C-alpha positions as CSV (number, residue, x, y, z in Angstrom):
1,M,2.2,-17.6,-18.8
2,L,5.7,-16.5,-18.1
3,A,5.9,-14.8,-21.5
4,E,2.7,-12.8,-20.5
5,A,4.3,-11.9,-17.2
6,V,7.5,-10.7,-18.9
7,A,5.5,-8.8,-21.6
8,A,3.5,-7.1,-18.7
9,G,6.8,-5.9,-17.2
10,L,7.0,-8.1,-14.2
11,E,10.4,-8.6,-12.6
12,L,11.3,-12.3,-12.5
13,E,13.3,-12.8,-9.3
14,L,13.9,-16.5,-9.9
15,V,13.5,-18.8,-12.9
16,A,13.8,-22.5,-12.5
17,V,14.1,-24.6,-15.7
18,R,13.8,-28.3,-16.0
19,E,16.9,-30.0,-17.6
20,G,16.5,-30.1,-21.4
21,E,14.1,-27.1,-21.5
22,E,14.8,-23.6,-22.6
23,F,13.4,-20.3,-21.4
24,Y,15.1,-17.0,-22.0
25,A,14.1,-14.0,-19.9
26,R,16.0,-11.6,-17.7
27,S,15.8,-12.7,-14.0
28,G,17.6,-12.1,-10.8
29,K,18.6,-15.8,-10.6
30,R,18.3,-18.8,-12.9
31,V,18.7,-22.4,-11.9
32,T,18.4,-25.7,-13.8
33,L,16.6,-28.6,-12.0
34,T,16.7,-32.3,-12.6
35,P,13.4,-33.7,-13.8
36,G,12.8,-35.3,-10.3
37,V,13.4,-32.2,-8.4
38,F,11.4,-30.1,-10.8
39,R,8.4,-32.4,-10.5
40,A,8.7,-32.2,-6.7
41,V,8.6,-28.4,-6.6
42,T,5.8,-27.9,-9.1
43,Q,2.1,-27.9,-8.3
44,T,0.8,-29.4,-11.6
45,V,0.6,-32.9,-12.9
46,T,2.1,-32.0,-16.3
47,P,4.3,-28.9,-15.7
48,Q,5.6,-27.0,-18.8
49,G,9.3,-27.1,-17.9
50,V,9.8,-23.7,-16.4
51,I,8.6,-22.0,-13.2
52,A,9.4,-18.6,-11.8
53,I,8.9,-16.3,-8.9
54,A,8.0,-12.8,-9.9
55,R,7.6,-9.5,-8.1
56,I,4.0,-8.3,-8.2
57,N,3.4,-4.5,-7.9
58,E,0.4,-4.3,-5.6
59,N,-2.2,-1.7,-6.5
60,N,-4.9,-0.1,-4.4
61,A,-8.6,0.4,-5.1
62,K,-8.1,4.0,-6.2
63,A,-5.8,2.9,-9.0
64,A,-8.3,0.3,-10.2
65,I,-11.2,2.8,-10.1
66,E,-9.2,5.5,-11.9
67,A,-8.1,3.0,-14.6
68,S,-11.8,1.9,-15.2
69,R,-13.0,5.5,-15.3
70,H,-10.3,6.5,-17.7
71,R,-11.2,3.6,-20.1
72,R,-14.9,4.1,-19.5
73,W,-15.2,0.5,-18.6
74,P,-17.1,-1.0,-15.7
75,L,-14.9,-2.1,-12.8
76,V,-14.7,-5.9,-12.3
77,V,-15.1,-6.7,-8.6
78,L,-14.7,-10.2,-7.1
79,D,-16.6,-10.7,-3.9
80,G,-16.3,-14.2,-2.3
81,V,-15.1,-16.0,-5.4
82,Q,-13.2,-18.7,-3.6
83,D,-12.4,-21.1,-6.4
84,P,-9.0,-20.1,-8.0
85,G,-10.1,-21.6,-11.3
86,N,-13.1,-19.3,-11.4
87,V,-10.9,-16.3,-10.4
88,G,-8.6,-17.1,-13.3
89,A,-11.5,-17.5,-15.7
90,I,-12.9,-14.1,-14.7
91,C,-9.4,-12.5,-15.1
92,R,-9.1,-14.1,-18.6
93,T,-12.6,-13.0,-19.6
94,A,-12.1,-9.5,-18.2
95,A,-8.8,-9.0,-20.0
96,A,-10.2,-10.4,-23.3
97,A,-13.2,-8.0,-23.0
98,G,-10.9,-5.0,-22.5
99,A,-11.4,-4.4,-18.8
100,P,-8.4,-2.5,-17.4
101,A,-8.8,-3.4,-13.7
102,L,-10.0,-6.0,-11.2
103,V,-10.7,-5.5,-7.5
104,V,-10.5,-8.5,-5.2
105,L,-12.5,-8.3,-2.0
106,Q,-11.7,-10.3,1.1
107,G,-12.9,-13.9,0.9
108,S,-11.9,-14.3,-2.7
109,A,-9.1,-16.5,-3.9
110,D,-5.7,-15.0,-4.7
111,P,-5.6,-14.0,-8.4
112,Y,-1.8,-14.5,-8.3
113,G,-2.0,-18.1,-6.9
114,A,-0.7,-20.8,-9.2
115,K,-4.0,-22.3,-10.1
116,A,-5.6,-18.9,-10.8
117,V,-2.7,-17.7,-12.9
118,R,-2.9,-20.9,-15.0
119,A,-6.7,-20.5,-15.4
120,S,-6.2,-16.9,-16.5
121,A,-3.7,-18.1,-19.1
122,G,-1.4,-15.3,-17.8
123,N,-4.1,-12.6,-18.5
124,V,-4.1,-11.6,-14.9
125,F,-0.9,-9.8,-15.7
126,R,-2.7,-7.5,-18.2
127,L,-5.0,-6.1,-15.4
128,I,-4.5,-3.6,-12.6
129,V,-5.3,-5.9,-9.7
130,A,-6.2,-4.4,-6.3
131,R,-7.1,-6.0,-3.0
132,A,-9.7,-4.0,-1.2
133,A,-12.7,-3.9,1.1
134,W,-16.2,-2.7,0.3
135,D,-15.4,0.6,2.1
136,D,-12.7,1.3,-0.4
137,L,-15.3,1.3,-3.2
138,M,-18.0,3.4,-1.4
139,D,-17.0,6.7,-3.0
140,M,-16.9,5.4,-6.6
141,G,-20.0,7.2,-7.6
142,Q,-19.0,10.5,-6.0
143,R,-16.8,11.9,-8.8
144,R,-18.4,12.7,-12.2
145,P,-16.6,12.7,-15.5
146,A,-15.8,16.2,-16.9
147,G,-18.8,17.6,-18.8
148,S,-21.4,15.4,-17.1
149,P,-24.5,17.1,-15.6
150,S,-24.4,17.6,-11.9
151,K,-28.0,16.4,-11.4
152,R,-30.2,14.0,-13.4
153,R,-33.2,15.5,-15.1
154,Q,-36.4,13.9,-14.1
């Protein structure tokens, strides 16, 4: 997952590596932790030996809508998806299908939470992710692509 984050251009602020493990990526700070301390700070039963804190660039709904329009792909919108595992699975599926963006409405789990990121297999980093409200999406249908008719023929 961290390799996906680095490939997506995320800035790693802190990388913590368990003694005996290796992970090479540029970061603001790097620390090595004993196995006991590493186990205490991780949230998984069988951690992979490296954890990190990364800076996420927040996007807005306009950026997500424009990315979807540009790629001519439907916009993926999460509304009340509370299980982080499901959020991650949706991110993984959307990225695999070629979706450029994901909008997360209030009441949905954080797509950058540890469980969601693991369930996405790092694919959340391939998407433009925006937190928004329904009101932010209301004008999506107002703008037509260049060359499209202004009215539907009946």
